[in-house]
MDTraj code that builds the backbone (N, CA, C; nanometers):
import mdtraj as md
import numpy as np

residues = "MET SER SER LYS ALA PHE THR GLU SER GLN LEU PRO THR ALA GLN ASN PRO LEU ALA LEU GLU ASN GLN VAL CYS PHE SER LEU TYR SER ALA THR ASN ALA VAL ILE ARG ALA TYR ARG PRO LEU LEU ASP GLU LEU SER LEU THR TYR PRO GLN TYR LEU VAL MET MET VAL LEU TRP LYS GLU PRO GLY ILE SER VAL LYS THR LEU GLY GLU LYS LEU HIS LEU ASP SER GLY THR LEU THR PRO LEU LEU LYS ARG LEU GLU SER LYS THR LEU VAL THR ARG GLY ARG SER GLU LEU ASP GLU ARG VAL ARG VAL LEU HIS VAL THR GLU GLN GLY GLN GLN LEU TYR GLN GLN ALA LEU SER ILE PRO GLU GLN MET ARG CYS LYS VAL GLY GLY SER ILE GLU ASP LEU GLN GLN LEU LYS GLN LEU CYS ASP GLN VAL PHE SER MET LEU SER ALA GLY GLU ALA SER SER CYS ASP ILE".split()
xyz = np.array([
    [11.4801, 9.0429, 4.2924],
    [11.3835, 9.0067, 4.4061],
    [11.3630, 8.8614, 4.3800],
    [11.3525, 8.7953, 4.5000],
    [11.3251, 8.6677, 4.5026],
    [11.1815, 8.6172, 4.4328],
    [11.1946, 8.5082, 4.4039],
    [11.0061, 8.4620, 4.3554],
    [10.9349, 8.4575, 4.4505],
    [10.9938, 8.4059, 4.5717],
    [10.9263, 8.3892, 4.7094],
    [10.8746, 8.5156, 4.7289],
    [10.9795, 8.6117, 4.7659],
    [10.9440, 8.7191, 4.8284],
    [10.8146, 8.8167, 4.7323],
    [10.8248, 8.7956, 4.6025],
    [10.7454, 8.8414, 4.4858],
    [10.5984, 8.7744, 4.5396],
    [10.6253, 8.6472, 4.5433],
    [10.4868, 8.5632, 4.5947],
    [10.4216, 8.5912, 4.7226],
    [10.5043, 8.6406, 4.7977],
    [10.4163, 8.6438, 4.9593],
    [10.3825, 8.7983, 4.9538],
    [10.4308, 8.8708, 4.8670],
    [10.3498, 9.0424, 4.8595],
    [10.2605, 8.9924, 4.7770],
    [10.2415, 8.9305, 4.7142],
    [10.1278, 8.8974, 4.6198],
    [10.0116, 8.8506, 4.7033],
    [10.0377, 8.7746, 4.8304],
    [9.9141, 8.7168, 4.8890],
    [9.8070, 8.8225, 4.9417],
    [9.6774, 8.7796, 4.9904],
    [9.5885, 8.8518, 5.0051],
    [9.6399, 8.9050, 5.1773],
    [9.6009, 8.9800, 5.1988],
    [9.6255, 9.0924, 5.3191],
    [9.6282, 8.9898, 5.4116],
    [9.4886, 8.9289, 5.4440],
    [9.4810, 8.8525, 5.5651],
    [9.5760, 8.6956, 5.5699],
    [9.6369, 8.6681, 5.4903],
    [9.7193, 8.5693, 5.4558],
    [9.8965, 8.6151, 5.4790],
    [9.9230, 8.7406, 5.4575],
    [10.0570, 8.7871, 5.4497],
    [10.1150, 8.8139, 5.5864],
    [10.1896, 8.7491, 5.6305],
    [10.2563, 8.7757, 5.7649],
    [10.3130, 8.8869, 5.8028],
    [10.3381, 8.9342, 5.6716],
    [10.4256, 9.0590, 5.7138],
    [10.3058, 9.2111, 5.6688],
    [10.2158, 9.2013, 5.6689],
    [10.1121, 9.2677, 5.6277],
    [10.1091, 9.3808, 5.7630],
    [10.1102, 9.5105, 5.7540],
    [10.1145, 9.5728, 5.8719],
    [9.9611, 9.5459, 5.9331],
    [9.8626, 9.5514, 5.8821],
    [9.7638, 9.5296, 5.8971],
    [9.7110, 9.4307, 6.0079],
    [9.8342, 9.3078, 5.9810],
    [9.8111, 9.1828, 6.0733],
    [9.9026, 9.1928, 6.2092],
    [9.9707, 9.2885, 6.1959],
    [10.0568, 9.3222, 6.3089],
    [10.0175, 9.3721, 6.4688],
    [10.0081, 9.2679, 6.5518],
    [9.9414, 9.3122, 6.6715],
    [10.0307, 9.4150, 6.7420],
    [10.1574, 9.4227, 6.6897],
    [10.2594, 9.5309, 6.7757],
    [10.2038, 9.6570, 6.7486],
    [10.1827, 9.6806, 6.6088],
    [10.1442, 9.7971, 6.5381],
    [10.0138, 9.8443, 6.5843],
    [9.9254, 9.7674, 6.6336],
    [9.7928, 9.7849, 6.6931],
    [9.8038, 9.8510, 6.8467],
    [9.9043, 9.8027, 6.8917],
    [9.9543, 9.8275, 7.0491],
    [10.0132, 9.9609, 7.0213],
    [10.0976, 9.9467, 6.9443],
    [10.1910, 10.0913, 6.9339],
    [10.0961, 10.2266, 6.8717],
    [9.9986, 10.1823, 6.8125],
    [9.9154, 10.2947, 6.7599],
    [9.8293, 10.3246, 6.8873],
    [9.7853, 10.2703, 6.9488],
    [9.6618, 10.3088, 7.0569],
    [9.7605, 10.3348, 7.1530],
    [9.8997, 10.3032, 7.2040],
    [9.9482, 10.3863, 7.2727],
    [9.9819, 10.5195, 7.2603],
    [9.9915, 10.5391, 7.1363],
    [10.0543, 10.6646, 7.0607],
    [9.8717, 10.7813, 7.1068],
    [9.7943, 10.6894, 7.0516],
    [9.6854, 10.7541, 7.0419],
    [9.6151, 10.8029, 7.1814],
    [9.6464, 10.7278, 7.2698],
    [9.6137, 10.7708, 7.4116],
    [9.6898, 10.8707, 7.4910],
    [9.8508, 10.8496, 7.4783],
    [9.9350, 10.9568, 7.5420],
    [9.8691, 11.0901, 7.4765],
    [9.8439, 11.0952, 7.3268],
    [9.8042, 11.2083, 7.2708],
    [9.6618, 11.2640, 7.3271],
    [9.6009, 11.1487, 7.3837],
    [9.4641, 11.2156, 7.4292],
    [9.4698, 11.2712, 7.5770],
    [9.5844, 11.2169, 7.6215],
    [9.6322, 11.2531, 7.7743],
    [9.6549, 11.3862, 7.7800],
    [9.7488, 11.4634, 7.6574],
    [9.8278, 11.5633, 7.6534],
    [9.7295, 11.6841, 7.7035],
    [9.6106, 11.6986, 7.6543],
    [9.5656, 11.8373, 7.6699],
    [9.5032, 11.8438, 7.8548],
    [9.4769, 11.7418, 7.8594],
    [9.4553, 11.7102, 8.0408],
    [9.5531, 11.7440, 8.1174],
    [9.6596, 11.6723, 8.0724],
    [9.8062, 11.7051, 8.1477],
    [9.8507, 11.8302, 8.1495],
    [9.8109, 11.9092, 8.0350],
    [9.8935, 12.0161, 8.0217],
    [9.8105, 12.1228, 8.0976],
    [9.7143, 12.1123, 8.1743],
    [9.6717, 12.1966, 8.2580],
    [9.7071, 12.1528, 8.3802],
    [9.7641, 12.0459, 8.3970],
    [9.8688, 12.0294, 8.5415],
    [10.0223, 12.0608, 8.5194],
    [10.0483, 12.1019, 8.3719],
    [10.1973, 12.1229, 8.3312],
    [10.2736, 11.9872, 8.3636],
    [10.2104, 11.8741, 8.3118],
    [10.2575, 11.7351, 8.3469],
    [10.3018, 11.6768, 8.2233],
    [10.3922, 11.6210, 8.2186],
    [10.4181, 11.5165, 8.0872],
    [10.3465, 11.3715, 8.1211],
    [10.3242, 11.2792, 8.0350],
    [10.2444, 11.2007, 8.0809],
    [10.3577, 11.0785, 8.1306],
    [10.5056, 11.0744, 8.1638],
    [10.5754, 11.0210, 8.2506],
    [10.5593, 11.0580, 8.3620],
    [10.5448, 11.2002, 8.3970],
    [10.5470, 11.2814, 8.5203],
    [10.3974, 11.2463, 8.5923],
    [10.3173, 11.2527, 8.5106],
    [10.1785, 11.1850, 8.5918],
    [10.1934, 11.0613, 8.6107],
    [10.2486, 10.9549, 8.5797],
    [10.2655, 10.8169, 8.6194],
    [10.3277, 10.8339, 8.7361],
    [10.4610, 10.8917, 8.7570],
    [10.5034, 10.9188, 8.8452],
    [10.4204, 10.9827, 8.9775],
    [10.3581, 11.0708, 8.9764],
    [10.2967, 11.1605, 9.0381],
    [10.1680, 11.0402, 9.1273],
    [10.1322, 10.9685, 9.0352],
    [10.0168, 10.8797, 9.0611],
    [10.0873, 10.7870, 9.1628],
    [10.1957, 10.7125, 9.1386],
    [10.2340, 10.6525, 9.2456],
    [10.3056, 10.7177, 9.3779],
    [10.3575, 10.8259, 9.3595],
    [10.3650, 10.8977, 9.4939],
    [10.2795, 10.9571, 9.5702],
    [10.1309, 10.9824, 9.4946],
    [10.0123, 11.0272, 9.5545],
    [9.9528, 10.9112, 9.6580],
    [9.9791, 10.7986, 9.6035],
    [9.9480, 10.6757, 9.6438],
    [10.0457, 10.6055, 9.7579],
    [10.1741, 10.6401, 9.7345],
    [10.2658, 10.5493, 9.8080],
    [10.3897, 10.6769, 9.8696],
    [10.3781, 10.7611, 9.9584],
    [10.4253, 10.8625, 10.0163],
    [10.5731, 10.7888, 10.0476],
    [10.6532, 10.8338, 10.0477],
    [10.7891, 10.7765, 10.0926],
    [10.8586, 10.6537, 10.0292],
    [10.8108, 10.6462, 9.9231],
    [10.8487, 10.5188, 9.8257],
    [11.0192, 10.5362, 9.8127],
    [11.0583, 10.4405, 9.7959],
    [11.2090, 10.4317, 9.7235],
    [11.2505, 10.4655, 9.5968],
    [11.3294, 10.5409, 9.5310],
    [11.3534, 10.5465, 9.4050],
    [11.3545, 10.4115, 9.2895],
    [11.3978, 10.3346, 9.3789],
    [11.4112, 10.2102, 9.3266],
    [11.2677, 10.1354, 9.3063],
    [11.2122, 10.1306, 9.4224],
    [11.0787, 10.0671, 9.3866],
    [10.9918, 10.1437, 9.3201],
    [11.0165, 10.2764, 9.2968],
    [10.9082, 10.3279, 9.2018],
    [10.9544, 10.3290, 9.0613],
    [11.0899, 10.2833, 9.0407],
    [11.1322, 10.2650, 8.9104],
    [11.0764, 10.1281, 8.8657],
    [11.0644, 10.0288, 8.9788],
    [11.0136, 9.8537, 8.9391],
    [10.8460, 9.8658, 8.9130],
    [10.8018, 9.9711, 8.9827],
    [10.6425, 9.9949, 8.9380],
    [10.6144, 10.0260, 8.8483],
    [10.7104, 10.1490, 8.7783],
    [10.6869, 10.2115, 8.6538],
    [10.7522, 10.1412, 8.5339],
    [10.8266, 10.0283, 8.5773],
    [10.9308, 9.9510, 8.4813],
    [10.9968, 10.0570, 8.3854],
    [11.0730, 10.1512, 8.4727],
    [11.1863, 10.2479, 8.4184],
    [11.3177, 10.1945, 8.4825],
    [11.4069, 10.2331, 8.4369],
    [11.5393, 10.2188, 8.4731],
    [11.6004, 10.3725, 8.5276],
    [11.6723, 10.3529, 8.5954],
    [11.7264, 10.5076, 8.6875],
    [11.7915, 10.5657, 8.5810],
    [11.8250, 10.5480, 8.4774],
    [11.8907, 10.6305, 8.3826],
    [11.7530, 10.7403, 8.3275],
    [11.6334, 10.6714, 8.3040],
    [11.5194, 10.7366, 8.2516],
    [11.4446, 10.7986, 8.3657],
    [11.4794, 10.7354, 8.5094],
    [11.3817, 10.7745, 8.6194],
    [11.4563, 10.9162, 8.6758],
    [11.5966, 10.9143, 8.6509],
    [11.6256, 11.0316, 8.7342],
    [11.6148, 11.1697, 8.6968],
    [11.6281, 11.1799, 8.5532],
    [11.5975, 11.3008, 8.5140],
    [11.4596, 11.3470, 8.5345],
    [11.3613, 11.2400, 8.5194],
    [11.2222, 11.2774, 8.5436],
    [11.2443, 11.3314, 8.6872],
    [11.2658, 11.2645, 8.7950],
    [11.2155, 11.3132, 8.9096],
    [11.3199, 11.4366, 8.9355],
    [11.4295, 11.4660, 8.8623],
    [11.4759, 11.5895, 8.8702],
    [11.3989, 11.7087, 8.8566],
    [11.3292, 11.6726, 8.7102],
    [11.2424, 11.7869, 8.6575],
    [11.1079, 11.8220, 8.7448],
    [11.0757, 11.6794, 8.8175],
    [10.9623, 11.7052, 8.9215],
    [10.9946, 11.8013, 9.0402],
    [11.1191, 11.7833, 9.0570],
    [11.1900, 11.8275, 9.1758],
    [11.1761, 11.9884, 9.1500],
    [11.2305, 12.0250, 9.0356],
    [11.2757, 12.1340, 8.9914],
    [11.1215, 12.2240, 8.9762],
    [11.0290, 12.1493, 8.9698],
    [10.8816, 12.2364, 8.9740],
    [10.8235, 12.2233, 9.1064],
    [10.9207, 12.1783, 9.2073],
    [10.8738, 12.1914, 9.3421],
    [10.7335, 12.1066, 9.3419],
    [10.7518, 11.9766, 9.2872],
    [10.6568, 11.8969, 9.3249],
    [10.6628, 11.7913, 9.4255],
    [10.7929, 11.7248, 9.4092],
    [10.8584, 11.6273, 9.4956],
    [10.9688, 11.6735, 9.5414],
    [11.0232, 11.5978, 9.6713],
    [11.1337, 11.6073, 9.7082],
    [11.1874, 11.4700, 9.7187],
    [11.3255, 11.4614, 9.6924],
    [11.4120, 11.3525, 9.7132],
    [11.4973, 11.3888, 9.8521],
    [11.4689, 11.2663, 9.9326],
    [11.5776, 11.2483, 10.0699],
    [11.5985, 11.1241, 10.0777],
    [11.6704, 11.1328, 10.1926],
    [11.7286, 10.9690, 10.2517],
    [11.6292, 10.9009, 10.3347],
    [11.6232, 10.7892, 10.3111],
    [11.5689, 10.6900, 10.4069],
    [11.6261, 10.7149, 10.5505],
    [11.5233, 10.7257, 10.6635],
    [11.5450, 10.7177, 10.7816],
    [11.6296, 10.5762, 10.8309],
    [11.5632, 10.4828, 10.7682],
    [11.6212, 10.3709, 10.7928],
    [11.7322, 10.2851, 10.7369],
    [11.7660, 10.3439, 10.6096],
    [11.9226, 10.3391, 10.5570],
    [11.9560, 10.4310, 10.4648],
    [12.0053, 10.5149, 10.5152],
    [12.0696, 10.6378, 10.4597],
    [12.1140, 10.6218, 10.2931],
    [12.1368, 10.5004, 10.2397],
    [12.1727, 10.4822, 10.1088],
    [12.0601, 10.4960, 10.0123],
    [11.9154, 10.4567, 10.0922],
    [11.8288, 10.4859, 10.0070],
    [11.7322, 10.6075, 9.9812],
    [11.7543, 10.6305, 9.8605],
    [11.6743, 10.7659, 9.8404],
    [11.5186, 10.7570, 9.8406],
    [11.4497, 10.8226, 9.8948],
    [11.2791, 10.8127, 9.9150],
    [11.2559, 10.9640, 9.8363],
    [11.1258, 10.9274, 9.8009],
    [11.0489, 11.0440, 9.7451],
    [10.9041, 11.0785, 9.8092],
    [10.8927, 11.2225, 9.8306],
    [10.7528, 11.2793, 9.8916],
    [10.7055, 11.3876, 9.7850],
    [10.5686, 11.3884, 9.8047],
    [10.5156, 11.5011, 9.7293],
    [10.5061, 11.6345, 9.8265],
    [10.5315, 11.7401, 9.7595],
    [10.5261, 11.8395, 9.8287],
    [10.3913, 11.9062, 9.8611],
    [10.3768, 11.9953, 9.9111],
    [10.2337, 12.0609, 9.9225],
    [10.1811, 12.0994, 9.7818],
    [10.2599, 12.1721, 9.6750],
    [10.2241, 12.1784, 9.5735],
    [10.1611, 12.0891, 9.4770],
    [10.2865, 11.9775, 9.4934],
    [10.2213, 11.8448, 9.4479],
    [10.1077, 11.7761, 9.4888],
    [10.0954, 11.7830, 9.6079],
    [9.9552, 11.7370, 9.6682],
    [9.8403, 11.8038, 9.6361],
    [9.8428, 11.9571, 9.5978],
    [9.7355, 12.0222, 9.5368],
    [9.7274, 11.9750, 9.3911],
    [9.7990, 11.9204, 9.2989],
    [9.7627, 11.8488, 9.2144],
    [9.6850, 11.7826, 9.1934],
    [9.6804, 11.6711, 9.2953],
    [9.6070, 11.5790, 9.3370],
    [9.4635, 11.5658, 9.3116],
    [9.4229, 11.6795, 9.3814],
    [9.2899, 11.7486, 9.3565],
    [9.2108, 11.7757, 9.2152],
    [9.3290, 11.8355, 9.1176],
    [9.3117, 11.8590, 8.9897],
    [9.3158, 11.7279, 8.9342],
    [9.4175, 11.6493, 8.9519],
    [9.4001, 11.5255, 8.8633],
    [9.2973, 11.4138, 8.8763],
    [9.1917, 11.4172, 8.9673],
    [9.1006, 11.3346, 9.0195],
    [9.0184, 11.2870, 8.8994],
    [8.9865, 11.4239, 8.8083],
    [8.9087, 11.3796, 8.7123],
    [8.9588, 11.3230, 8.5700],
    [9.0758, 11.3050, 8.5901],
    [9.1571, 11.2861, 8.4311],
    [9.1092, 11.1392, 8.4230],
    [9.0971, 11.0300, 8.5039],
    [9.0506, 10.9146, 8.4889],
    [8.9314, 10.8856, 8.3931],
    [8.8356, 10.9903, 8.4637],
    [8.6695, 10.9518, 8.3802],
    [8.7250, 11.0298, 8.2702],
    [8.7695, 11.1395, 8.2704],
    [8.7732, 11.2028, 8.1350],
    [8.8123, 11.1084, 8.0019],
    [8.9446, 11.0573, 8.0411],
    [8.9861, 10.9665, 7.9390],
    [8.8992, 10.8492, 7.9079],
    [8.8393, 10.7858, 8.0316],
    [8.7444, 10.7327, 7.9994],
    [8.6176, 10.7404, 7.8900],
    [8.5586, 10.8298, 7.9006],
    [8.4922, 10.8879, 7.8200],
    [8.5368, 10.9053, 7.7046],
    [8.6764, 10.9527, 7.6647],
    [8.7418, 10.9864, 7.5304],
    [8.7516, 10.8576, 7.4754],
    [8.7715, 10.7566, 7.5492],
    [8.7912, 10.6087, 7.5077],
    [8.6547, 10.5195, 7.4667],
    [8.5674, 10.5638, 7.5178],
    [8.4542, 10.5187, 7.4961],
    [8.4544, 10.3435, 7.5392],
    [8.3518, 10.2850, 7.5214],
    [8.3394, 10.1313, 7.5794],
    [8.3054, 10.1306, 7.6899],
    [8.2543, 10.0120, 7.7583],
    [8.2208, 9.9950, 7.8991],
    [8.3571, 9.9705, 7.9641],
    [8.3319, 9.9796, 8.1175],
    [8.4168, 9.9676, 8.2049],
    [8.5083, 9.8232, 8.1840],
    [8.3700, 9.7383, 8.1914],
    [8.4051, 9.5876, 8.1809],
    [8.4984, 9.6169, 8.0234],
    [8.4880, 9.6586, 7.9317],
    [8.5528, 9.6027, 7.7973],
    [8.6929, 9.6743, 7.8708],
    [8.7371, 9.8340, 7.9163],
    [8.8569, 9.8823, 7.9415],
    [8.9202, 9.7781, 8.0647],
    [8.8661, 9.7135, 8.1221],
    [8.9215, 9.6416, 8.2508],
    [8.9941, 9.5167, 8.1617],
    [8.9197, 9.4523, 8.0516],
    [8.9470, 9.3569, 8.0034],
    [9.0817, 9.3809, 7.8781],
    [9.0862, 9.5047, 7.8477],
    [9.1726, 9.5643, 7.7929],
    [9.2946, 9.5590, 7.8624],
    [9.2755, 9.6130, 7.9850],
    [9.4078, 9.6485, 8.0657],
    [9.4581, 9.5041, 8.1172],
    [9.3493, 9.4073, 8.1187],
    [9.4097, 9.2786, 8.1633],
    [9.4953, 9.2000, 8.0562],
    [9.4531, 9.2587, 7.9516],
    [9.5277, 9.1515, 7.8203],
    [9.6679, 9.2345, 7.7960],
    [9.6568, 9.3548, 7.8320],
    [9.7944, 9.4429, 7.8048],
    [9.9023, 9.3882, 7.9090],
    [9.8210, 9.3915, 8.0405],
    [9.8994, 9.3293, 8.1376],
    [9.9617, 9.1795, 8.1312],
    [9.8726, 9.1104, 8.0495],
    [9.9208, 8.9644, 8.0241],
    [10.0575, 8.9492, 7.9146],
    [10.0278, 9.0368, 7.8378],
    [10.1185, 9.0866, 7.7295],
    [10.2429, 9.1155, 7.8002],
    [10.2482, 9.2184, 7.8558],
    [10.3566, 9.2397, 7.9260],
    [10.4400, 9.1242, 8.0280],
    [10.3546, 9.1115, 8.1079],
    [10.4212, 8.9773, 8.2010],
    [10.4852, 8.8983, 8.1259],
    [10.3988, 8.8418, 7.9864],
    [10.4548, 8.6988, 7.9442],
    [10.6129, 8.7695, 7.8731],
    [10.6069, 8.8890, 7.8015],
    [10.7212, 8.8993, 7.7093],
    [10.8296, 8.9396, 7.8523],
    [10.8099, 9.0177, 7.9844],
    [10.9054, 9.0564, 8.0321],
    [10.9444, 8.9268, 8.1124],
    [10.8991, 8.8297, 8.1305],
    [10.9516, 8.7034, 8.1750],
    [10.9998, 8.6466, 8.1170],
    [10.9846, 8.6564, 7.9616],
    [11.0642, 8.5866, 7.8693],
    [11.0033, 8.4377, 7.8393],
    [10.9104, 8.4380, 7.8857],
    [10.8328, 8.3089, 7.8853],
    [10.8311, 8.2603, 7.7206],
    [10.8437, 8.1173, 7.6921],
    [10.8311, 8.0724, 7.5662],
    [10.7074, 8.0411, 7.5207],
    [10.6784, 8.0689, 7.3956],
    [10.5327, 8.0253, 7.3623],
    [10.5248, 7.8814, 7.3313],
    [10.4074, 7.8205, 7.2767],
    [10.4056, 7.7169, 7.2361],
    [10.4302, 7.6993, 7.1014],
    [10.4771, 7.7938, 7.0299],
    [10.4999, 7.7711, 6.8744],
    [10.6073, 7.7218, 6.8655],
    [10.6056, 7.6284, 6.7573],
    [10.6998, 7.5373, 6.7074],
    [10.7449, 7.6284, 6.5803],
    [10.8483, 7.6618, 6.5736],
    [10.8968, 7.7396, 6.4572],
    [11.0053, 7.6708, 6.3727],
])
top = md.Topology()
chain = top.add_chain()
for i, resn in enumerate(residues, 1):
    res = top.add_residue(resn, chain, resSeq=i)
    for name in ("N", "CA", "C"):
        top.add_atom(name, md.element.get_by_symbol(name[0]), res)
traj = md.Trajectory(xyz[None], top)
């Protein structure tokens, strides 16, 4: 073991750059897992997984959306999205068809059964807000910060740090 590594491990936690407690990524990871676990019992009532719920939320708002546009909105590639859509189709919640304007484009529609889930899902956002707690303003600010982190990282923006 090098003396530098030994010395850094002896730093007070607040000064140690590798202390788990100092990692923003770990806080985001932990919070994400906790949120998805909190959704699970609510979504079990709808027989949906969290990714399926995300797809349904987009489709309820934008019927006839293309598979490509859905993937862009959810930040999912076709290799992840296709099996997800097949499962929703096998549950008879969505149908995949061809665009009337361009038959190469696959479009998605919510079935009547999928539309019925919408009514059941309406209470989920408020139930989750109650589980998380905090003010609506705090949650909006948290969302804005998360969106900002995603935007910066996905755009590959360089930070102003000189390393």
